[in-house]
NUBAVO-729624 format. One record per residue (C-alpha): x, y, z; residue in three letters. Coordinates in steps of 0.25 Angstrom, whole numbers, padded with zeros to 4 digits, always signed. Layout:
<atoms>
XYZala ...
</atoms>
This chain:
<atoms>
+0287-0402-0118unk +0293-0388-0116unk +0306-0393-0111unk +0308-0403-0123unk +0305-0391-0132unk +0315-0382-0125unk +0326-0393-0126unk +0324-0394-0141unk +0323-0379-0144unk +0336-0377-0135unk +0344-0388-0143unk +0339-0381-0156unk +0343-0368-0150unk +0357-0374-0147unk +0360-0374-0162unk +0359-0359-0162unk +0363-0356-0147unk +0375-0365-0146unk +0383-0359-0158unk +0379-0345-0153unk +0384-0348-0139unk +0397-0352-0145unk +0398-0339-0153unk +0396-0331-0140unk +0406-0339-0132unk +0421-0334-0133unk +0432-0343-0138unk +0430-0357-0144unk +0421-0367-0139unk +0426-0381-0142unk +0413-0388-0143unk +0406-0395-0155unk +0394-0390-0162unk +0385-0400-0155unk +0390-0396-0141unk +0387-0381-0145unk +0373-0384-0149unk +0370-0393-0137unk +0376-0382-0128unk +0368-0371-0135unk +0355-0380-0133unk +0358-0382-0118unk +0361-0367-0117unk +0348-0364-0125unk +0340-0373-0115unk +0346-0367-0103unk +0345-0353-0108unk +0330-0356-0111unk +0327-0360-0097unk +0334-0348-0091unk +0326-0339-0101unk +0314-0346-0096unk +0318-0344-0081unk +0321-0329-0084unk +0307-0327-0090unk +0311-0324-0104unk +0298-0325-0111unk +0295-0330-0125unk +0293-0319-0135unk +0287-0318-0148unk +0300-0316-0154unk +0314-0322-0151unk +0318-0323-0136unk +0331-0316-0137unk +0333-0316-0122unk +0331-0331-0121unk +0340-0333-0133unk +0351-0325-0126unk +0350-0333-0113unk +0351-0346-0121unk +0363-0342-0129unk +0370-0338-0116unk +0367-0351-0110unk +0371-0358-0123unk +0384-0351-0122unk +0386-0355-0108unk +0383-0370-0111unk +0392-0370-0123unk +0404-0363-0115unk +0402-0374-0105unk +0402-0385-0115unk +0414-0379-0122unk +0422-0378-0109unk +0418-0392-0105unk +0423-0397-0119unk +0436-0389-0117unk +0439-0396-0104unk +0436-0410-0110unk +0445-0408-0121unk +0456-0402-0112unk +0456-0415-0103unk 
</atoms>
């Protein structure tokens, strides 16, 4: 049940982290809002796993370190999707 909950929360977090990831990336990302949210969700999931592996503990307040890791991972995933989309349109 833990993994299902983590996937659901990651997809919801993608609504926030996807656009944040696009905001921190330089230049224009030629991808749709749907891909942005999905990329943000995938990045949030991967970032959550990395934070767990690094031992970032749950706190009584916001988990800023985990959020930062998730945004960085979301930016990487959105950049990959954007680069892949650019190659597809160029071909």
